[in-house]
Structures are given as structure tokens and as C-alpha cells.
C-alpha positions in Angstrom: -68.6 -16.0 36.9 -70.1 -13.9 33.9 -70.5 -10.1 34.3 -72.6 -8.0 32.0 -70.0 -5.2 31.5 -72.4 -3.1 29.3 -74.3 -2.4 32.5 -71.2 -0.5 33.7 -70.5 1.5 30.5 -72.2 4.9 30.4 -73.3 6.3 27.1 -72.9 10.1 27.0 -74.3 11.8 23.9 -72.5 14.8 22.2 -69.3 14.4 24.1 -66.6 15.7 23.5 -68.4 17.4 20.6 -71.8 17.1 19.0 -72.6 13.9 17.2 -70.3 11.7 19.2 -71.7 9.1 21.6 -68.9 8.7 24.2 -68.5 5.3 26.0 -67.5 6.1 29.5 -65.8 3.3 31.5 -65.6 5.1 34.8 -68.7 3.3 36.2 -66.9 -0.1 35.3 -63.6 1.2 37.1 -65.7 2.1 40.2 -67.2 -1.5 40.4 -64.7 -3.8 41.8 -66.6 -6.9 40.4 -66.8 -5.5 36.8 -63.1 -4.2 37.0 -61.9 -7.6 38.3 -63.8 -9.4 35.6 -62.1 -7.4 32.8 -58.8 -8.1 34.4 -59.3 -11.8 34.8 -60.6 -12.1 31.2 -57.7 -10.2 29.7 -55.2 -12.1 31.8 -56.7 -15.5 30.7 -56.7 -14.5 27.0 -53.1 -13.2 27.2 -52.1 -16.5 29.0 -53.7 -18.5 26.4 -51.9 -16.6 23.6 -48.5 -17.1 25.2 -47.9 -13.5 26.2 -44.3 -12.7 27.6 -44.9 -9.1 28.0 -48.0 -6.7 28.4 -47.9 -3.5 26.4 -50.3 -0.8 27.8 -51.2 2.3 25.6 -51.5 5.6 27.5 -53.6 6.5 29.3 -56.6 4.4 30.0 -54.9 1.3 28.6 -52.6 1.5 31.7 -55.6 1.0 34.0 -56.0 -2.4 32.6 -52.5 -3.4 31.5 -50.9 -3.0 34.9 -53.1 -5.3 36.9 -52.9 -8.0 34.0 -49.1 -7.8 34.0 -49.2 -8.2 37.8 -51.6 -11.1 37.6 -49.5 -12.9 35.0 -46.1 -11.9 36.7 -45.0 -10.3 33.3 -43.4 -7.1 32.4 -45.3 -4.0 31.6 -44.2 -1.7 28.9 -45.9 1.7 28.6 -46.5 3.4 25.3 -46.7 7.1 25.8 -47.4 10.4 24.2 -44.2 12.4 23.2 -41.9 13.8 25.8 -43.3 11.5 28.7 -40.6 8.8 28.7 -37.3 9.6 30.3 -35.0 7.3 28.4 -34.0 6.8 24.7 -37.2 6.3 22.7 -38.4 5.0 19.4 -41.4 7.1 17.9 -44.2 6.5 15.4 -46.5 9.2 14.0 -50.0 8.2 13.0 -53.0 10.0 11.6 -56.1 10.9 13.5 -59.4 12.2 12.1 -58.3 15.8 13.0 -54.5 15.6 12.6 -51.4 13.7 13.4 -50.2 12.3 16.7 -47.2 10.4 18.0 -46.4 7.5 20.4 -43.1 6.6 22.0 -41.6 3.6 23.6 -38.3 3.0 25.2 -35.7 1.6 22.8 -34.8 -1.2 25.3 -38.5 -2.1 26.4 -38.7 -5.3 24.4 -36.5 -8.1 23.5 -36.3 -9.6 20.0 -38.9 -12.3 19.4 -40.7 -11.4 22.7 -44.5 -12.1 22.5 -46.5 -9.0 23.3 -50.2 -8.5 24.0 -51.3 -4.9 23.6 -54.0 -3.6 25.8 -56.3 -0.5 25.6 -59.6 0.6 26.8 -61.2 1.3 23.4 -60.8 0.2 19.8 -62.3 2.9 17.5 -60.7 3.7 14.2 -57.7 1.6 15.1 -55.0 4.2 14.6 -53.6 4.2 18.0 -53.5 0.4 18.2 -51.9 0.1 14.8 -49.2 2.6 15.7 -48.5 0.7 19.0 -48.3 -2.5 16.9 -45.7 -0.8 14.6 -43.6 0.3 17.7 -43.5 -3.3 19.1 -42.5 -4.7 15.6 -39.9 -2.1 15.2 -38.2 -3.3 18.4 -38.3 -6.9 17.0 -40.9 -8.2 19.3 -44.0 -10.0 18.0 -47.6 -8.8 18.5 -49.7 -11.7 19.4 -52.9 -9.9 19.9 -54.7 -7.0 21.1 -57.4 -6.6 24.0 -59.9 -3.9 24.5 -62.8 -3.3 26.9 -65.0 -1.6 24.4 -64.9 -1.9 20.5 -66.9 0.4 18.3 -67.4 -2.0 15.4 -68.9 0.6 13.1 -65.5 2.4 12.9 -63.8 -0.8 11.5 -60.7 -0.5 13.7 -60.0 -4.3 13.4 -59.2 -3.8 9.7 -56.3 -1.7 10.7 -54.7 -4.1 13.1 -55.5 -7.2 10.9 -54.4 -10.1 11.0 -53.8 -9.9 14.6 -56.4 -11.5 16.9 -58.5 -9.2 18.9 -60.3 -9.7 22.3 -63.0 -7.1 23.0 -65.3 -7.6 25.8 -68.0 -5.2 24.8 -68.8 -4.5 21.1 -71.2 -1.8 20.0 -72.2 -2.1 16.5 -72.3 1.6 15.6 -69.8 4.3 16.0 
């Protein structure tokens, strides 16, 4: 069954700052049919791409990565902001429009050669996705693709994660 996910994504102008059109997925999350559609689509795509592990990016990526991992009976690996993981970590810094940030992963989270699908809610400039892909690769695993609920195509985030395949369910042409 097909679900028009765009119906469940609210556009909020000037949030968090003037000039930004924020794409709010909370209506999607509060609609079981739409949420289930996302999880089912993501799980099918990950299965087709031979995923052996699901990597979720903090924080909204966890909302989609966790049920996909459960549906596929695969391990879930969280990628988190600094200081949130209790074990030995590997870190990568990446540039944001307004500064620098960092992501961490447990050093023992992935096995060499393991096929990982990375899930997040939104692809904008691609910095967070690119950094997560670097973490996965540094642990010796293989990124087989990325999945996003929303993609802002005007910001060209796909270019930063090329040549990896991308599954975006709702693509907006502008920023």
C-alpha cells in the first residue's frame, strides 16, 4: 500500500531562525500508518541491499533505525554526540554551516567487512551522514547505503555521500 508521506510532514517557516523552512516529521510519527510505511520501506530497501547491521544517527535517526533493525532481526548501532556512549569510542569531527561538531561510535560496534545501512530522518547538506559513513569505514565495515525520510535536494547532500546509494522517501527540491 502506498502512503503519501508529504501529507504528514509539516512545513514551518522561519524555524529555528528566519529564512529556514523546517520540515517537521512529528505528524508522521503520530500517524501509525505513515510511520509503519516508513519502517516497512526502509526495511525492504535494507534487505535488498544485504544489510547486516543498521546504523542510526542521533537523535531522530534512532526513531526509524530501531524498528528497522527489529523488523530485520539485525543489530542496531547508535552513532551519538560526544560524551553519550559509555564505552571506548572512535570519534570524527565534521563541519557545520556554523561551526564544528563531532560524532562517536563504540570501537567494537562493527565487524570488519560488515554491510551497514545508515538511517537518519533528514538529508540536508550531508555533513552528518558523511561523518557517520567515515566512522563506519574506520571500523572496517562497509557502507552499502543511506536512508532518509526527507531529503532537501537543493542543499546537495547526496554529493557528500556519493557514490553510496540513497533511499529518500520525500524529496523537496529547494532548501
